[in-house]
Chimera marker file (.cmm) of the C-alpha trace (Angstrom):
<marker_set name="trace">
<marker id="1" x="4.448" y="-11.716" z="13.273" r="1" g="1" b="0" radius="0.5"/>
<marker id="2" x="7.881" y="-11.945" z="11.653" r="1" g="1" b="0" radius="0.5"/>
<marker id="3" x="6.215" y="-11.573" z="8.262" r="1" g="1" b="0" radius="0.5"/>
<marker id="4" x="4.757" y="-8.236" z="9.354" r="1" g="1" b="0" radius="0.5"/>
<marker id="5" x="8.191" y="-6.975" z="10.394" r="1" g="1" b="0" radius="0.5"/>
<marker id="6" x="9.531" y="-7.826" z="6.932" r="1" g="1" b="0" radius="0.5"/>
<marker id="7" x="6.625" y="-5.969" z="5.351" r="1" g="1" b="0" radius="0.5"/>
<marker id="8" x="7.273" y="-2.909" z="7.518" r="1" g="1" b="0" radius="0.5"/>
<marker id="9" x="10.963" y="-2.972" z="6.623" r="1" g="1" b="0" radius="0.5"/>
<marker id="10" x="10.042" y="-3.246" z="2.943" r="1" g="1" b="0" radius="0.5"/>
<marker id="11" x="7.749" y="-0.213" z="3.278" r="1" g="1" b="0" radius="0.5"/>
<marker id="12" x="10.406" y="1.807" z="5.121" r="1" g="1" b="0" radius="0.5"/>
<marker id="13" x="13.089" y="0.915" z="2.548" r="1" g="1" b="0" radius="0.5"/>
<marker id="14" x="10.776" y="1.977" z="-0.292" r="1" g="1" b="0" radius="0.5"/>
<marker id="15" x="10.023" y="5.272" z="1.459" r="1" g="1" b="0" radius="0.5"/>
<marker id="16" x="13.757" y="5.917" z="1.844" r="1" g="1" b="0" radius="0.5"/>
<marker id="17" x="14.204" y="5.191" z="-1.880" r="1" g="1" b="0" radius="0.5"/>
<marker id="18" x="11.162" y="7.391" z="-2.683" r="1" g="1" b="0" radius="0.5"/>
<marker id="19" x="9.488" y="4.493" z="-4.467" r="1" g="1" b="0" radius="0.5"/>
<marker id="20" x="6.103" y="4.634" z="-2.779" r="1" g="1" b="0" radius="0.5"/>
<marker id="21" x="2.708" y="6.146" z="-3.591" r="1" g="1" b="0" radius="0.5"/>
<marker id="22" x="0.268" y="6.997" z="-0.813" r="1" g="1" b="0" radius="0.5"/>
<marker id="23" x="-3.506" y="6.975" z="-0.962" r="1" g="1" b="0" radius="0.5"/>
<marker id="24" x="-6.132" y="5.007" z="-2.844" r="1" g="1" b="0" radius="0.5"/>
<marker id="25" x="-6.560" y="7.424" z="-5.761" r="1" g="1" b="0" radius="0.5"/>
<marker id="26" x="-2.862" y="7.706" z="-6.591" r="1" g="1" b="0" radius="0.5"/>
<marker id="27" x="-2.337" y="3.975" z="-6.037" r="1" g="1" b="0" radius="0.5"/>
<marker id="28" x="-5.166" y="3.088" z="-8.435" r="1" g="1" b="0" radius="0.5"/>
<marker id="29" x="-3.785" y="5.493" z="-11.033" r="1" g="1" b="0" radius="0.5"/>
<marker id="30" x="-0.303" y="3.920" z="-10.776" r="1" g="1" b="0" radius="0.5"/>
<marker id="31" x="-1.911" y="0.479" z="-10.832" r="1" g="1" b="0" radius="0.5"/>
<marker id="32" x="-3.715" y="1.257" z="-14.098" r="1" g="1" b="0" radius="0.5"/>
<marker id="33" x="-0.384" y="2.332" z="-15.597" r="1" g="1" b="0" radius="0.5"/>
<marker id="34" x="1.336" y="-0.860" z="-14.373" r="1" g="1" b="0" radius="0.5"/>
<marker id="35" x="3.847" y="1.061" z="-12.258" r="1" g="1" b="0" radius="0.5"/>
<marker id="36" x="3.467" y="-0.925" z="-9.019" r="1" g="1" b="0" radius="0.5"/>
<marker id="37" x="5.075" y="-4.098" z="-7.733" r="1" g="1" b="0" radius="0.5"/>
<marker id="38" x="3.126" y="-4.512" z="-4.464" r="1" g="1" b="0" radius="0.5"/>
<marker id="39" x="0.176" y="-2.937" z="-2.650" r="1" g="1" b="0" radius="0.5"/>
<marker id="40" x="-0.433" y="-2.661" z="1.103" r="1" g="1" b="0" radius="0.5"/>
<marker id="41" x="-3.866" y="-2.106" z="2.673" r="1" g="1" b="0" radius="0.5"/>
<marker id="42" x="-4.577" y="-1.068" z="6.251" r="1" g="1" b="0" radius="0.5"/>
<marker id="43" x="-7.158" y="-2.915" z="8.332" r="1" g="1" b="0" radius="0.5"/>
<marker id="44" x="-9.681" y="-0.096" z="8.010" r="1" g="1" b="0" radius="0.5"/>
<marker id="45" x="-9.348" y="0.514" z="4.271" r="1" g="1" b="0" radius="0.5"/>
<marker id="46" x="-12.770" y="1.205" z="2.741" r="1" g="1" b="0" radius="0.5"/>
<marker id="47" x="-14.484" y="-1.654" z="0.938" r="1" g="1" b="0" radius="0.5"/>
<marker id="48" x="-14.933" y="0.455" z="-2.205" r="1" g="1" b="0" radius="0.5"/>
<marker id="49" x="-11.210" y="1.214" z="-2.447" r="1" g="1" b="0" radius="0.5"/>
<marker id="50" x="-10.334" y="-2.395" z="-1.656" r="1" g="1" b="0" radius="0.5"/>
<marker id="51" x="-12.629" y="-3.693" z="-4.422" r="1" g="1" b="0" radius="0.5"/>
<marker id="52" x="-11.217" y="-1.263" z="-7.003" r="1" g="1" b="0" radius="0.5"/>
<marker id="53" x="-7.639" y="-2.126" z="-6.087" r="1" g="1" b="0" radius="0.5"/>
<marker id="54" x="-8.295" y="-5.874" z="-6.177" r="1" g="1" b="0" radius="0.5"/>
<marker id="55" x="-9.978" y="-5.474" z="-9.577" r="1" g="1" b="0" radius="0.5"/>
<marker id="56" x="-7.075" y="-3.616" z="-11.207" r="1" g="1" b="0" radius="0.5"/>
<marker id="57" x="-4.394" y="-5.654" z="-9.430" r="1" g="1" b="0" radius="0.5"/>
<marker id="58" x="-5.846" y="-8.845" z="-10.906" r="1" g="1" b="0" radius="0.5"/>
<marker id="59" x="-5.052" y="-7.602" z="-14.425" r="1" g="1" b="0" radius="0.5"/>
<marker id="60" x="-1.352" y="-7.132" z="-13.673" r="1" g="1" b="0" radius="0.5"/>
<marker id="61" x="-0.905" y="-9.937" z="-11.092" r="1" g="1" b="0" radius="0.5"/>
<marker id="62" x="0.272" y="-7.488" z="-8.427" r="1" g="1" b="0" radius="0.5"/>
<marker id="63" x="0.234" y="-8.892" z="-4.869" r="1" g="1" b="0" radius="0.5"/>
<marker id="64" x="-1.966" y="-7.198" z="-2.287" r="1" g="1" b="0" radius="0.5"/>
<marker id="65" x="-0.887" y="-7.427" z="1.346" r="1" g="1" b="0" radius="0.5"/>
<marker id="66" x="-3.389" y="-6.848" z="4.132" r="1" g="1" b="0" radius="0.5"/>
<marker id="67" x="-1.487" y="-5.236" z="7.009" r="1" g="1" b="0" radius="0.5"/>
<marker id="68" x="-2.449" y="-5.846" z="10.633" r="1" g="1" b="0" radius="0.5"/>
<marker id="69" x="-2.443" y="-2.105" z="11.371" r="1" g="1" b="0" radius="0.5"/>
<marker id="70" x="-5.113" y="0.594" z="11.088" r="1" g="1" b="0" radius="0.5"/>
<marker id="71" x="-4.499" y="3.553" z="8.793" r="1" g="1" b="0" radius="0.5"/>
<marker id="72" x="-3.309" y="5.901" z="11.553" r="1" g="1" b="0" radius="0.5"/>
<marker id="73" x="-0.550" y="3.449" z="12.548" r="1" g="1" b="0" radius="0.5"/>
<marker id="74" x="0.457" y="3.002" z="8.897" r="1" g="1" b="0" radius="0.5"/>
<marker id="75" x="0.848" y="6.787" z="8.771" r="1" g="1" b="0" radius="0.5"/>
<marker id="76" x="3.188" y="6.623" z="11.786" r="1" g="1" b="0" radius="0.5"/>
<marker id="77" x="5.182" y="3.788" z="10.174" r="1" g="1" b="0" radius="0.5"/>
<marker id="78" x="5.576" y="5.955" z="7.064" r="1" g="1" b="0" radius="0.5"/>
<marker id="79" x="6.526" y="8.964" z="9.243" r="1" g="1" b="0" radius="0.5"/>
<marker id="80" x="3.593" y="11.022" z="7.974" r="1" g="1" b="0" radius="0.5"/>
<marker id="81" x="1.291" y="13.241" z="10.077" r="1" g="1" b="0" radius="0.5"/>
<marker id="82" x="-1.828" y="11.723" z="8.479" r="1" g="1" b="0" radius="0.5"/>
<marker id="83" x="-3.438" y="8.310" z="8.187" r="1" g="1" b="0" radius="0.5"/>
<marker id="84" x="-2.704" y="6.080" z="5.187" r="1" g="1" b="0" radius="0.5"/>
<marker id="85" x="-5.215" y="3.411" z="4.184" r="1" g="1" b="0" radius="0.5"/>
<marker id="86" x="-3.506" y="2.334" z="0.947" r="1" g="1" b="0" radius="0.5"/>
<marker id="87" x="0.074" y="2.484" z="-0.270" r="1" g="1" b="0" radius="0.5"/>
<marker id="88" x="1.791" y="1.072" z="-3.298" r="1" g="1" b="0" radius="0.5"/>
<marker id="89" x="5.428" y="0.256" z="-3.972" r="1" g="1" b="0" radius="0.5"/>
<marker id="90" x="6.724" y="1.454" z="-7.320" r="1" g="1" b="0" radius="0.5"/>
<marker id="91" x="8.756" y="-0.793" z="-9.597" r="1" g="1" b="0" radius="0.5"/>
<link id1="1" id2="2" r="1" g="1" b="0" radius="0.2"/>
<link id1="2" id2="3" r="1" g="1" b="0" radius="0.2"/>
<link id1="3" id2="4" r="1" g="1" b="0" radius="0.2"/>
<link id1="4" id2="5" r="1" g="1" b="0" radius="0.2"/>
<link id1="5" id2="6" r="1" g="1" b="0" radius="0.2"/>
<link id1="6" id2="7" r="1" g="1" b="0" radius="0.2"/>
<link id1="7" id2="8" r="1" g="1" b="0" radius="0.2"/>
<link id1="8" id2="9" r="1" g="1" b="0" radius="0.2"/>
<link id1="9" id2="10" r="1" g="1" b="0" radius="0.2"/>
<link id1="10" id2="11" r="1" g="1" b="0" radius="0.2"/>
<link id1="11" id2="12" r="1" g="1" b="0" radius="0.2"/>
<link id1="12" id2="13" r="1" g="1" b="0" radius="0.2"/>
<link id1="13" id2="14" r="1" g="1" b="0" radius="0.2"/>
<link id1="14" id2="15" r="1" g="1" b="0" radius="0.2"/>
<link id1="15" id2="16" r="1" g="1" b="0" radius="0.2"/>
<link id1="16" id2="17" r="1" g="1" b="0" radius="0.2"/>
<link id1="17" id2="18" r="1" g="1" b="0" radius="0.2"/>
<link id1="18" id2="19" r="1" g="1" b="0" radius="0.2"/>
<link id1="19" id2="20" r="1" g="1" b="0" radius="0.2"/>
<link id1="20" id2="21" r="1" g="1" b="0" radius="0.2"/>
<link id1="21" id2="22" r="1" g="1" b="0" radius="0.2"/>
<link id1="22" id2="23" r="1" g="1" b="0" radius="0.2"/>
<link id1="23" id2="24" r="1" g="1" b="0" radius="0.2"/>
<link id1="24" id2="25" r="1" g="1" b="0" radius="0.2"/>
<link id1="25" id2="26" r="1" g="1" b="0" radius="0.2"/>
<link id1="26" id2="27" r="1" g="1" b="0" radius="0.2"/>
<link id1="27" id2="28" r="1" g="1" b="0" radius="0.2"/>
<link id1="28" id2="29" r="1" g="1" b="0" radius="0.2"/>
<link id1="29" id2="30" r="1" g="1" b="0" radius="0.2"/>
<link id1="30" id2="31" r="1" g="1" b="0" radius="0.2"/>
<link id1="31" id2="32" r="1" g="1" b="0" radius="0.2"/>
<link id1="32" id2="33" r="1" g="1" b="0" radius="0.2"/>
<link id1="33" id2="34" r="1" g="1" b="0" radius="0.2"/>
<link id1="34" id2="35" r="1" g="1" b="0" radius="0.2"/>
<link id1="35" id2="36" r="1" g="1" b="0" radius="0.2"/>
<link id1="36" id2="37" r="1" g="1" b="0" radius="0.2"/>
<link id1="37" id2="38" r="1" g="1" b="0" radius="0.2"/>
<link id1="38" id2="39" r="1" g="1" b="0" radius="0.2"/>
<link id1="39" id2="40" r="1" g="1" b="0" radius="0.2"/>
<link id1="40" id2="41" r="1" g="1" b="0" radius="0.2"/>
<link id1="41" id2="42" r="1" g="1" b="0" radius="0.2"/>
<link id1="42" id2="43" r="1" g="1" b="0" radius="0.2"/>
<link id1="43" id2="44" r="1" g="1" b="0" radius="0.2"/>
<link id1="44" id2="45" r="1" g="1" b="0" radius="0.2"/>
<link id1="45" id2="46" r="1" g="1" b="0" radius="0.2"/>
<link id1="46" id2="47" r="1" g="1" b="0" radius="0.2"/>
<link id1="47" id2="48" r="1" g="1" b="0" radius="0.2"/>
<link id1="48" id2="49" r="1" g="1" b="0" radius="0.2"/>
<link id1="49" id2="50" r="1" g="1" b="0" radius="0.2"/>
<link id1="50" id2="51" r="1" g="1" b="0" radius="0.2"/>
<link id1="51" id2="52" r="1" g="1" b="0" radius="0.2"/>
<link id1="52" id2="53" r="1" g="1" b="0" radius="0.2"/>
<link id1="53" id2="54" r="1" g="1" b="0" radius="0.2"/>
<link id1="54" id2="55" r="1" g="1" b="0" radius="0.2"/>
<link id1="55" id2="56" r="1" g="1" b="0" radius="0.2"/>
<link id1="56" id2="57" r="1" g="1" b="0" radius="0.2"/>
<link id1="57" id2="58" r="1" g="1" b="0" radius="0.2"/>
<link id1="58" id2="59" r="1" g="1" b="0" radius="0.2"/>
<link id1="59" id2="60" r="1" g="1" b="0" radius="0.2"/>
<link id1="60" id2="61" r="1" g="1" b="0" radius="0.2"/>
<link id1="61" id2="62" r="1" g="1" b="0" radius="0.2"/>
<link id1="62" id2="63" r="1" g="1" b="0" radius="0.2"/>
<link id1="63" id2="64" r="1" g="1" b="0" radius="0.2"/>
<link id1="64" id2="65" r="1" g="1" b="0" radius="0.2"/>
<link id1="65" id2="66" r="1" g="1" b="0" radius="0.2"/>
<link id1="66" id2="67" r="1" g="1" b="0" radius="0.2"/>
<link id1="67" id2="68" r="1" g="1" b="0" radius="0.2"/>
<link id1="68" id2="69" r="1" g="1" b="0" radius="0.2"/>
<link id1="69" id2="70" r="1" g="1" b="0" radius="0.2"/>
<link id1="70" id2="71" r="1" g="1" b="0" radius="0.2"/>
<link id1="71" id2="72" r="1" g="1" b="0" radius="0.2"/>
<link id1="72" id2="73" r="1" g="1" b="0" radius="0.2"/>
<link id1="73" id2="74" r="1" g="1" b="0" radius="0.2"/>
<link id1="74" id2="75" r="1" g="1" b="0" radius="0.2"/>
<link id1="75" id2="76" r="1" g="1" b="0" radius="0.2"/>
<link id1="76" id2="77" r="1" g="1" b="0" radius="0.2"/>
<link id1="77" id2="78" r="1" g="1" b="0" radius="0.2"/>
<link id1="78" id2="79" r="1" g="1" b="0" radius="0.2"/>
<link id1="79" id2="80" r="1" g="1" b="0" radius="0.2"/>
<link id1="80" id2="81" r="1" g="1" b="0" radius="0.2"/>
<link id1="81" id2="82" r="1" g="1" b="0" radius="0.2"/>
<link id1="82" id2="83" r="1" g="1" b="0" radius="0.2"/>
<link id1="83" id2="84" r="1" g="1" b="0" radius="0.2"/>
<link id1="84" id2="85" r="1" g="1" b="0" radius="0.2"/>
<link id1="85" id2="86" r="1" g="1" b="0" radius="0.2"/>
<link id1="86" id2="87" r="1" g="1" b="0" radius="0.2"/>
<link id1="87" id2="88" r="1" g="1" b="0" radius="0.2"/>
<link id1="88" id2="89" r="1" g="1" b="0" radius="0.2"/>
<link id1="89" id2="90" r="1" g="1" b="0" radius="0.2"/>
<link id1="90" id2="91" r="1" g="1" b="0" radius="0.2"/>
</marker_set>
């Protein structure tokens, strides 16, 4: 569980630094352009998005972290009024 707290802190720090992209489409676009250093997926991320992200992440050796939270809780963690299934941390 301590690992999850570190991941949440990392997400919050990146949001404060405005170095985060939200959503599968924007994350995949940044991933194709090699702009990301890490990707986080919620527990209820769609299989199609997960496959696409894993495919492109394998080219750039970018780690993918599966969070233990559903997308609505990830939205609360990010202080957004909507659910977030995928988020990426910019370099």
